[in-house]
C-alpha positions in Angstrom: 118.7 89.3 122.2 118.0 85.9 120.3 114.9 83.6 120.4 114.8 79.8 121.3 113.9 78.9 117.6 115.8 81.3 114.6 113.9 81.1 111.2 116.2 81.1 108.7 113.8 81.5 105.8 113.3 85.1 104.5 109.9 85.0 104.4 107.2 88.1 105.2 107.5 89.4 109.6 104.5 88.0 110.1 105.3 84.4 108.9 109.2 85.0 111.2 107.0 86.9 114.1 104.5 83.6 114.5 107.4 81.7 114.9 108.9 84.1 117.3 105.4 84.2 119.2 105.5 80.1 119.1 108.9 80.1 120.9 108.3 82.8 123.0 105.2 80.8 124.1 107.3 77.2 124.2 110.2 78.5 126.4 110.5 82.5 126.8 113.4 84.3 125.3 116.5 85.2 127.7 120.0 86.6 127.3 121.1 83.3 128.9 119.5 80.3 127.2 119.5 77.5 129.4 121.0 74.1 127.8 119.4 70.9 127.4 119.8 67.5 126.5 117.7 65.5 123.9 117.8 61.6 123.6 115.8 60.9 120.4 116.1 56.7 121.1 114.7 57.5 124.5 111.3 58.7 122.0 111.9 55.6 119.6 113.7 57.7 117.0 117.1 56.9 115.3 118.9 59.6 116.5 121.9 60.4 119.1 121.8 62.1 122.7 122.9 65.9 122.1 122.9 68.8 124.3 122.3 72.5 123.0 120.6 75.3 123.8 119.1 76.4 120.9 117.5 74.8 117.9 117.3 76.3 114.5 114.4 76.0 112.1 113.2 76.6 108.3 109.7 77.9 108.5 106.8 76.5 106.0 103.9 78.2 106.0 100.3 79.6 104.6 99.7 83.3 105.5 95.8 84.1 104.5 95.0 87.7 104.9 91.7 90.0 104.9 90.9 93.5 105.3 91.4 93.4 109.1 93.1 90.0 110.2 95.3 86.8 109.3 95.6 83.3 110.1 98.7 81.2 109.7 99.4 77.4 109.9 102.5 75.4 109.0 105.5 73.7 110.0 108.8 74.8 111.8 111.4 71.6 110.8 114.4 71.5 112.7 117.4 71.8 110.9 120.2 72.6 113.0 121.0 72.9 116.5 123.4 75.4 119.0 125.2 75.9 121.9 126.5 78.6 122.8 128.5 80.2 119.9 128.9 77.0 117.8 125.9 75.4 115.1 125.9 71.7 114.8 123.5 69.4 113.0 123.2 66.6 115.9 124.2 63.1 114.1 121.6 61.9 111.9 119.3 64.7 112.3 117.4 65.6 109.0 118.8 62.0 107.5 117.7 59.8 109.8 115.0 61.5 111.9 113.4 64.6 112.5 111.8 67.3 114.6 109.4 69.7 113.7 106.3 72.2 114.9 103.1 72.3 113.5 101.7 75.6 114.2 98.2 77.8 113.6 97.4 80.9 114.7 95.0 83.8 114.2 95.8 88.1 114.6 94.6 91.2 114.2 96.1 93.5 111.5 96.7 97.5 112.7 96.7 100.4 109.9 98.4 103.4 111.0 99.3 106.5 107.5 97.3 104.4 105.3 99.8 101.5 105.2 100.5 98.2 108.2 101.7 99.0 111.0 101.8 96.1 113.0 99.7 93.3 114.5 98.5 91.4 117.3 98.5 87.3 117.3 94.9 86.2 119.1 95.5 82.4 118.7 98.4 80.3 118.7 98.1 76.0 119.3 101.3 74.5 118.2 102.8 70.8 118.6 106.1 69.3 118.4 106.6 66.0 116.9 109.2 63.4 115.6 109.6 61.1 112.7 112.1 58.9 111.5 113.5 59.2 108.0 115.0 61.5 105.8 111.3 64.1 104.8 109.9 66.7 102.5 108.3 69.7 103.7 105.8 72.0 102.2 103.4 74.4 103.4 100.5 72.2 103.6 102.9 69.0 104.1 104.8 67.7 107.4 105.5 63.9 107.6 103.6 61.9 109.2 104.7 62.0 113.0 105.9 59.0 114.9 106.2 60.7 118.3 104.5 63.8 119.7 106.7 65.8 122.0 105.1 68.9 123.6 101.5 71.0 122.8 100.8 74.2 123.7 98.7 77.2 122.9 99.5 81.1 123.5 98.4 82.4 127.1 95.3 84.4 126.3 97.0 86.9 129.4 99.9 88.2 126.9 100.1 90.5 124.4 101.8 89.0 121.2 102.7 92.0 118.8 104.7 92.8 116.0 105.7 95.7 113.7 106.0 96.3 110.4 106.2 98.3 107.3 104.5 96.8 103.8 107.0 96.6 100.5 105.7 97.2 97.4 105.4 93.8 96.8 102.6 94.3 99.5 104.5 91.7 101.5 105.3 92.9 105.5 109.3 93.5 105.8 110.7 93.8 109.1 110.7 97.5 110.2 
């Protein structure tokens, strides 16, 4: 099963898990993703219409750990799209215009057998933006948005958890 957005970077599990939680909160995951059509020009962006069923991202974020929890803030830069099994870059995306999701979240760590056993997301908020021109992202900066496309937050009645193992470098990796 594939999430709506896929984190291309090899980062700690929390970062990837938070990206997946962002997507799940936005649209939910399903075996057959629904197609959508986006017209950047309709919202003042310098791109052309494209149809896709999945957006691919690069993840830029800062994770701050405590003994019992974590916070994460960052950006999910949309780099490509997919339609079925085909990956493509919509005309102008990342050069004439761009899209990204700014997010922040908090969570609680769970420890078992003397090591990291997973975590629970307690809060997550996100906003999707569009901008014109090329851009550079860092974990703490993104381009100035031209237009707000969507906002949302984690449904408090839902539980978002992940599991992982601690590597020798202290980073959480996929189990």
